C-alpha angles and dihedrals in degrees: 000000000000113000119232114249115272115259119244112254113235130186106200118200110214113194147118112275114276095022095124099276096134092047091050093046092052092047089052090047089065090069113098091233100044132071137177141182091188117239109023092191084070102198135149097029090150116203099018092193089062099034114116129213114227088254086070098250123116102266093237088056099039109120092218095053091041087055092049089050090053091048092051094048091049087053090056101261123128092224128187118170089216090056106017100162094231097117111097091207093060093092122140097223111096089207092054090048090055092048091051095047099085114079121246109292108179138281101303095050092042091051089055092045092051092050092050093046091050089059094048113101112248098011099104092050091046092050093049092048093047092049090052093048092050092050092048094048092048090048092051094049092047092049094047093047094045090226133120106218125056127199118217110195095185089122101193120122099222091059090049090052092060096039089056087058095049107111091207093060136074102201130194122179131225111191114203118198126190135181105280093224090064093046093047090055090056089056092047093051111011095166094063102027106031108037144061116312092232109073094216090060096052123106094044094317096306098096090239119162120256095195092119091060096063117123129201118252091257094048091046091053091048091049092054092044095051092047090056093043087053092048091054092047097051096039091054086073095050118092112251093240090057098054134062130186124213133162131231089229091052091048090055095043096045108015098165095044092050093047092050089054091052094045090052091047091052092049098244127127107274091196097060113123114252133191122233102289095245089054091061119091109261130185097177131161122195134050117042094238086080086077096053120102107213121108091201116115103208131173110247110211099153088133089080090069101026101053116080125222088257090052090051093049092050092048092049092050092051106032109003095109093055092045091054091046089056090053102264125123 
């Protein structure tokens, strides 16, 4: 009897934005059996003509991404890295867009959402096409890297929900938590606290301003809170043996110990020799730290000096209970 094709092995990083997911993905990418290109949903790249791959090349000229584009087109997909069609929320139907807007809220709400989406014209075809595109892109990246596990650092729970249902994928989840004060600061001032250290490399490598992305202290706290509420809701439906929780602070304090835990969880040899993570070949999209050059893994707690007393009071009123539940004071 003919055996079904093996499913692609995916490590999905579930986290609030700016919780260390890009750092973790790049550290994992240094393992001989693991690869990543960062966020496989590939959205919000801005000016694609000026966007840089983490290898330093303009992404439209990067040999790796040009090769992936060729692979996808040979597989029958009209692929463009600036608009790859791998984001489940990029559906044409305004009704489907509205139904997808709320974050994951647990089994009862998701059952209702699924029923409503199934009745929305165009959704079923969009979902099937997006599942196929994700599987094809993952297969191309794995083949070109010569590795057998891929890390998707897209973070959001709704994407994880649909990836878990993709029959071509074998998904395990690494949840990364981080002190909400630090994350809120990145939302309040992304240019200085959530991007490349060199100003000219910010904004996707173009040096573009991120002033328009700033959130108020209250909105930043709510954003972090909802991301963690979503993480708890979606992970409640994932079997314990298929999920692992780590913290950004633990990764910085004990990088090797944390990585060994993750390697073991993902079923790769934790003892394999690895180069310094910046020395590995990376073709990552996402957070601006991918364009930095330092190999140092250093705890970033600038929030302790940057947040005002008013900021701290606002955060505590909005999200303090969740922060304490996650182990932060």
